[in-house]
C-alpha positions as CSV (number, residue, x, y, z in Angstrom):
1,M,9.6,-8.4,5.2
2,T,5.6,-8.2,4.6
3,A,3.3,-5.9,2.6
4,A,-0.5,-6.2,2.4
5,S,-3.4,-4.4,1.3
6,A,-5.0,-2.6,4.3
7,S,-7.9,-0.8,2.8
8,S,-8.8,1.0,-1.0
9,T,-5.9,3.1,-0.2
10,S,-3.5,2.1,1.8
11,V,-1.0,-0.8,2.5
12,A,0.2,-2.4,5.9
13,V,4.0,-3.1,5.7
14,S,5.7,-5.1,8.3
15,W,9.5,-6.6,9.3
16,T,11.4,-7.7,11.8
17,A,13.3,-5.5,14.3
18,V,17.1,-4.6,13.8
19,S,18.7,-4.4,16.9
20,G,19.9,-0.8,17.6
21,A,17.9,1.2,14.8
22,T,16.1,4.0,16.5
23,K,13.8,4.5,13.7
24,Y,12.8,2.9,10.3
25,E,12.4,4.3,6.7
26,I,9.9,2.9,3.6
27,A,10.7,3.7,0.4
28,Y,7.8,3.5,-2.0
29,R,6.4,4.0,-5.5
30,P,3.9,2.8,-7.6
31,T,5.8,-0.3,-9.8
32,V,4.7,1.4,-13.0
33,A,5.7,5.6,-12.8
34,G,5.9,8.5,-10.4
35,S,8.6,9.3,-7.6
36,V,9.9,7.7,-4.6
37,K,8.1,8.8,-1.3
38,Y,9.5,8.0,2.4
39,V,7.3,7.5,5.7
40,T,9.6,7.8,8.5
41,T,8.2,5.4,12.0
42,T,9.8,3.8,15.1
43,A,7.1,0.6,15.0
44,T,7.9,-2.1,12.9
45,T,4.0,-2.5,11.1
46,Q,3.2,0.7,9.5
47,P,0.2,1.9,7.2
48,V,1.2,3.4,4.2
49,T,-2.1,5.7,3.1
50,G,-2.6,7.7,0.1
51,L,-2.4,5.3,-2.2
52,T,-4.3,4.3,-5.8
53,T,-6.4,1.8,-5.5
54,G,-5.8,-1.1,-8.1
55,S,-2.4,0.2,-8.2
56,E,0.6,-1.9,-7.7
57,Y,3.7,-0.6,-5.4
58,W,6.5,-1.5,-4.3
59,F,7.7,-1.3,-0.8
60,K,11.9,-1.2,0.9
61,V,12.6,-0.4,4.2
62,R,16.0,0.1,6.1
63,A,17.0,0.7,9.8
64,V,18.3,4.3,10.9
65,N,20.9,5.1,14.0
66,A,22.7,7.8,15.1
67,N,25.4,6.3,13.1
68,G,23.4,6.0,9.9
69,A,21.5,3.6,7.7
70,S,21.2,0.4,7.1
71,A,20.9,-0.9,3.2
72,Y,17.1,-1.1,1.8
73,T,15.5,-4.8,1.9
74,A,15.0,-6.4,-0.9
75,S,11.2,-5.1,-2.7
76,V,8.3,-6.5,-1.8
77,F,5.4,-5.4,-3.8
78,A,1.2,-4.9,-2.8
79,T,-1.9,-3.6,-4.2
80,P,-4.3,-1.9,-2.5
81,V,-7.5,-3.2,-3.7
82,G,-11.2,-1.9,-2.7
83,T,-13.7,-4.1,-0.4
84,T,-16.8,-4.9,-1.6
85,P,-19.5,-4.0,1.3
86,T,-21.7,-6.8,2.6
87,A,-25.4,-6.6,2.4
88,T,-26.9,-6.4,5.7
89,P,-30.5,-8.7,5.8
90,T,-33.8,-6.4,6.5
91,P,-35.0,-7.9,9.5
92,T,-38.6,-9.0,8.4
93,T,-41.8,-9.5,10.8
94,T,-43.9,-12.8,10.6
95,P,-47.2,-11.7,10.9
C-alpha cells in the first residue's frame, strides 16, 4: 500500500488487488487527532479528498466481500501539500 500527496487537499492511496474482493474500505484520519473516516471503492487506487493542507494523515485499507472483511493493512502516512504555481513567461516582441 502507498499513499502520496495528489494535491493540496488530497492524497492518492494505492494497493494491490485481493482475489475475491468485491470492494475495498479505506480508513483514514489526521495523525494528531480527529475521528476516523472511511471511503469505499472498487478500484485499487483512490484519491482521498477534503484533507487539510500540511496535516499528516494515516491510511489503512482492507478488502471486503460477501463473507466479510479482511484485517486492515499496516498504516501508511502522507501529507497533502500545496504546489507552487509556475510563472508563465510573458512573451516579448523585439522591435
